[in-house]
C-alpha positions, 0 to 999 in steps of 0.5 A, a space after each residue: 500500500 506504500 507509494 511507489 516511485 513513478 519509475 517503477 511503472 515505467 520500468 514495468 511497461 518497458 519490460 512488458 514490451 520486450 517479452 523474451 528479450 529481457 531478464 530480471 536479475 537479482 544480486 548476490 546480496 538477496 535471499 533465495 526467496 528473491 531469486 525464486 521470485 525472479 525466476 517466476 517473473 522471467 518465466 512469465 516474461 518468456 525469458 527462460 531458455 532465451 535471455 535467461 539460462 540455468 545450469 545445475 549447481 555443481 555441489 548442491 549439498 554444500 552448505 552456505 558459507 555463513 552456515 559452514 563458518 558458524 558450524 566451525 565456530 560452534 565446534 571450536 567452542 565445543 572443543 571438537 577441533 584439535 587441528 584446524 587447516 585454513 586455506 587462504 581467506 582471512 576469517 580472523 578479519 572478515 568473519 561475521 563479528 558475532 562469531 568472534 572467530 579470531 579469538 577462537 582460532 587462537 584457542 585451537 591446539 594446532 592451526 595451520 594457515 596457508 596464505 599470501 600475507 602475514 595478516 590477521 589470521 596468520 598471526 592467530 595460527 600456530 603455523 603460517 605457510 606461504 601460499 603460491 599466487 594463482 599467477 605462479 601456480 598450476 590449477 584448474 577452475 570451473 566457470 559460472 556456466 560450468 566450463 572447465 579451464 586450466 591455469 598455468 603459471 606465468 613465473 616460478 613462485 617468488 617465495 616458494 609458495 604452495 597451492 592448497 592442493 599441494 598442502 592437502 596432499 602433503 597433510 594426507 601423506 603424499 611425498 613432494 606433491 606437485 600442482 602440475 601432476 595434480 592438475 593433469 591427473 584431474 584432467 585425465 579423470 574428468 575427460 578420459 585417458 584417450 588421446 590425453 596428450 593432444 587434448 591436454 595441450 589443446 586445453 593449455 593453448 585455449 585455456 579452457 575445454 570447449 563444450 565442457 559446460 553442462 547443458 542448460 536446464 530448466 528448473 521446475 518453476 511454479 506458475 502461480 504465486 501468492 505475491 502478498 505472502 511471498 513479499 511479506 516473507 521477504 520483508 520479515 525482520 526488516 524495519 521499513 526505511 523512514 526518511 525522517 526517522 532516527 534509525 538507519 539501514 546499513 548497506 555493506 558493499 565491497 568496492 576496489 579492495 573487494 573483501 580486504 584481500 587487496 588492501 596492501 595494493 597501493 594502486 587500489 588504495 589510491 584509485 579513486 572510488 567510483 562515485 565518492 572519489 575517495 582514496 585511502 579511506 572509507 566512510 559513512 556515506 550519507 544522503 544530503 538530506 540526512 546530513 542536513 537533518 542530522 547537522 553533519 557535514 563531510 569529514 565530521 566524525 560520527 558513531 554508528 551503533 547497531 545490535 550493541 556494536 559501535 564504530 567511529 568513522 567520518 561522514 561522506 555526503 553523496 548526492 543520490 544516496 537513498 535517504 535512511 540508508 548508510 553505505 559502508 565499504 568493506 575491506 579497510 581498517 586492517 590491523 595486519 597484512 602489510 605496510 600499505 594495508 595497515 590503518 587505512 580506513 575503518 573496519 566496518 566488519 565490526 558491524 556485520 554479523 552472520 544474520 546481517 551479511 549484506 545489510 542491517 537495520 535499526 542502526 543509530 548515528 551520533 555526531 562526535 567531536 572532531 573531524 577526519 579529513 578524507 582524501 578525495 580527487 574531485 573538487 580540488 580546485 572548486 570555488 566553494 561559493 554560490 558564484 562558484 557553484 553556479 558557474 560550475 553548473 553552467 560549464 559542466 554541460 559544455 565539458 561532458 555533452 550528451 543527448 537522447 536517442 530521439 534527439 540524435 535521430 532528429 538532429 545527428 549534429 546536435 552536439 555542434 549546437 552546444 558551446 561556442 565553436 570557433 570562427 573558421 578561416 579557409 575551413 580551419 580555426 585561425 592559428 597565430 603561430 602557424 601549423 606544425 608540419 610533419 609531412 609523411 609522418 603519422 598523426 596519432 590521435 585518440 577518441 573516447 566514447 562517452 556513450 560507452 564509458 561506465 567510469 570503472 577506472 580500469 584505464 587509470 590503473 592500467 596506465 599506472 602499471 604501464 607507465 610507472 606512475 607512482 602512488 603518493 599516499 593519503 596526505 599528498 592526495 589531500 594536498 592535490 598531488 596525486 600522480 595519475 595520468 588519467 583521471 575520471 571526472 564524475 558529475 551528478 545531474 539533477 536534484 542531489 537530494 532525490 535519489 530517484 531522479 539523479 543521474 551520474 556521468 563519467 568522463 576520462 580526462 588525460 593529456 589530449 596532445 594539443 597541436 597548439 599546446 599551451 604548456 609548450 609556450 611557457 616552458 623556459 627550457 623546452 622540456 615539453 615539445 612536439 616530436 617529429 610525429 606531432 606528439 606533445 612529449 616530455 624531455 625529463 632530463 631538461 625539466 627543472 620543475 618550474 611548473 609553468 606548464 602545469 599552470 598553463 594546462 587548461 585540462 589540469 592533467 600534468 603531474 609534478 613529482 614533489 618527492 621521489 615517490 617510488 621510495 623514500 620517507 614520503 612513500 606510503 609504505 614508510 609508516 611507523 615501524 616500516 621505514 624503508 628507503 630502498 626498493 627490494 629486488 621483488 619490488 623492482 619487478 613492478 616497473 616497466 623497463 620500457 618506461 623511464 622512472 621519473 625522479 623528484 622535481 620532474 613534470 610528467 603526463 600521458 605520452 599516448 604510450 609512446 613506448 608501445 608506438 615504438 614497439 610497433 613502429 620499429 618492426 614495421 619500418 624494418 619490415 618495410 610495411 605500413 602499420 595496420 589500423 589497431 596494431 598499436 593499442 594503448 594501455 588504457 584502450 587495452 584495459 577498457 572493458 566497454 571498448 570506449 577508447 580508440 587510438 590510431 593514425 588520423 592520416 589513415 582516413 579509414 582508421 577507426 579513430 579517424 572515422 570517430 573524429 569525423 563522427 556527428 557526435 564528436 566534439 572537442 572539450 574546451 574547443 573555444 581555446 583553439 588549442 587543437 587537441 588530438 583527443 576528441 570525445 563522442 557525446 553520450 547518448 541516453 535512451 530513456 523510457 520517458 523522454 523529458 521535455 525538449 530544451 532550447 539548448 541541451 547543453 545549457 539547460 541541464 542542471 548539473 552538480 560537480 
């Protein structure tokens, strides 16, 4: 009987119009009853067997993870466990808080832990055995659809680690077990000994065994449901959200650190969050309305209490967050596990119990004295005033342009009507210094399709790995000194207090390789120049660190090394008790030997992966052939799961990037500056069920929030 948002009716109408081609999916956080109801709906929509396929559960008798670990805790309490073997995982840190498993593990007479880190669980066990990383071990796996695959190591184990299969075989009495022999033996048992060598080599080549997945099956699905009773069962034990109440829902979610296993990875710690843009921290994410009602602002310390358990952490105010709900990222607040992981963020597992693995209700929030400064990568230079916010809202639609499908069909060139295009002279914008001439040379360029980009930031980390981009730590991020060559800007569109109507947009921004580059015009030592192919490159050994180029870059994509960020006192590894100024032999393996490691006092930026260009260009020249379109792939392009980035030579009119530069949706960000960037964006397209009223100017009419 509660009022339902308007969008639910629109979604239902749209689903009914696409029977057989639509799927209703339910997340892993939902109970089995919700998955069963989704199966009933998919059958009614004629999607079972077409848009939705079912595969048999490979181990249907296995208990759930929660019930299994609860049973283990009960057996330890009863004194029934004399020897405990823990394969991977970190239950002393992430097990449900009500089980108090860390203390119970310490009371077991003999405990053996196979793990990759000296973490919370290893410190509670009698023995800690190094575990081989999956990239340095033989093994096999079964995909979600049942496909069998074989994993082979890329390198020898760095720390003489062992796989779970090797450890179990050793405990069972087998002498010197080898993961290779185990994997091959399992392969033979599964697929037979006939023609084993050929089939084994074929599986290693392909990485999987073709047609090894079981045939999809259609489970027995009831055709009639007592919906009132079903929905009542789903909501049993849950307090309804009240937008003006003093009780909150706590929603637990795993983000970039997953469940905490990647907390010692500095790349991921410094990777900005998808929506919050937080680094090195987590927070109590509140809606603007709740924050205003509770008289708290960002960085304020609060205390959450639920079920007699408390946690102190800072507030982050996020437009679009549901009223009455507080989002808590898992995986932070580690007490062991490496120098990067320790003390980064707050341990939200302390509030999660075996009954509330994904969400909890009835929580209270109390404001405390003091603040905790959060390190975010957005709004570094924003002017926090009414004038500044108004100007920001005016400019955002000029930077990240978009329209609806109907708008595009009615006017394919609608993007050209947004902004202020430059006057043309002989078909080109006037050039006060003349054009760069590179006859017979390629014109490398990039295009980014905003209709495809999801803001996942895979490009950011791929660039960091490829180009030896350093991390700087929490304090330096707060100072605005992060070093990422690519940033993904996030914008909100609509009313920030209304989660039902607010939209979010993402835009990757990197050096756009201006042909009329403002940075080059101010560098006193010619440390940033055009090379013979028109790329805006850095000559590191010329740079004296004036930072004039950074100040003159309108995109703010240049990064300055204030310290020797790869090691030294300012590196985030070097916390209390972990001081280390030299890189170890293993840490040196992180660096790409094809890219210079920059030092203190040097400016750096995106190079269009010039090392990858050279890796293709030199062999092509030796073979006296042209470089094929798509042969050069930048790191960001290679990692993008949505294929939103393209790269190539504009001189090849048939190349993908050349076609995209001429596309009706293509536009230049900050085109009125006449700096002629080699990177163009393709405007985003939306296909809403309910078409909003047409505006006079799609770019200027949309209200946006930074």
